[in-house]
C-alpha positions, 0 to 999 in steps of 0.5 A: 499500499501507499503507505508503506512506500512512503515509510520506506522513504522516510527512513532512508531519508531518516536514516541519512539525515541521522549523519547530517551535521546540524539535521536535527531540524530535519529529523524532526520533521522526519518524526513529523512526518512518520507520526502523521503517515500513522496517525493516516493509517489508524485512520483508515482502518477505523474507517475500514473497521467502521464501514466492515462492522456495518456491513455486517450488522445486518440490514439496518447497519447495511442501510447506514452504510449505504446512506453514508457512502452516497451522501460522501458521493452526493458532497464530492458530485454537488461540489463539482457541479456548483463548481461546473455551474460557476464556470459557465455562468462566468464564461455566458457574462463574459460573452454576453459583455463581449457580444454588448460591447460588439453590438454598441461598436457597430451602433456608434461605428462612423459610416463612411461618408456621413457624419457621425448624426448621418450614419445614426440617422440611416441605423434608426432608419434601417431599424425603422423599416425591418421593424414588426411595428412596421408591417402595421403601418404597409397593412394600414397603407393596402388597408386605407385606413389610418394606424399610429404606432411607436418605433423605438423611439418615434411615433409612426403615422401612417394618413391614407389622405396625406397628399406627400409622402410624408411629414414631420410631427416636431411635437410628438418625434416622429411623423406621418407616412403617406401613400405617395411613399410607398410608390416603391420601396426606394421612395419609402427608403427615403423618405424615412430618411428625409423624416428622421433627418429633419427630426435630428438636426432642425430647429424648426421646432422652435419656430425659424423663417420659410426660408430656413425651412426651405434649405432645411428641406433641401437638405433632408432630400439631398442626405436621403439620396444619398443615404438611402446608396447605403441603407440597404433595403 
């Protein structure tokens, strides 16, 4: 057994240290090791004797012995399961943090050829047009009915009687879409880009002159033409 091999090694070390001058500390350590091995032998023998006694003590003893072994095994397995659970929980947390950082980086990335504000408008337009709620806007157009819904932070409304592709609602931080916007997918994309650009850059909410309003409308139309090429519909 392992303790017999350990004792053989320990005896050899003890004999060698006995002849080394000043080896008293080492000899004391050796004796300590010998005592520990002896204690382990006694504990092991006691455990084996207890197990044998319980197994030979009839059904009740065998039941106690089996329950004890199961309890020890369960404790070990429970600790292993807890350790495994903590590992995978930590791993999942790191993966989620990495994915959040990746999404944050993508959302703040500037699209080539556009400013940071313009890039944000393009991403928002793409999100609105692909949103589940926008299906209701398309359905309302097909049915010729009015509807208002919220997509993200924007109020989006459809009015079948609107004589234009779109109209900005500064007070509601949203816009109205009319039938003309549905003449083609490009017209719809440009309408949403146009309205979001005005909401993000215009000063008209506080009241401006006609010339300033006309200049802002032209700037929004120009942006929509450029941005539609990267909208990716």
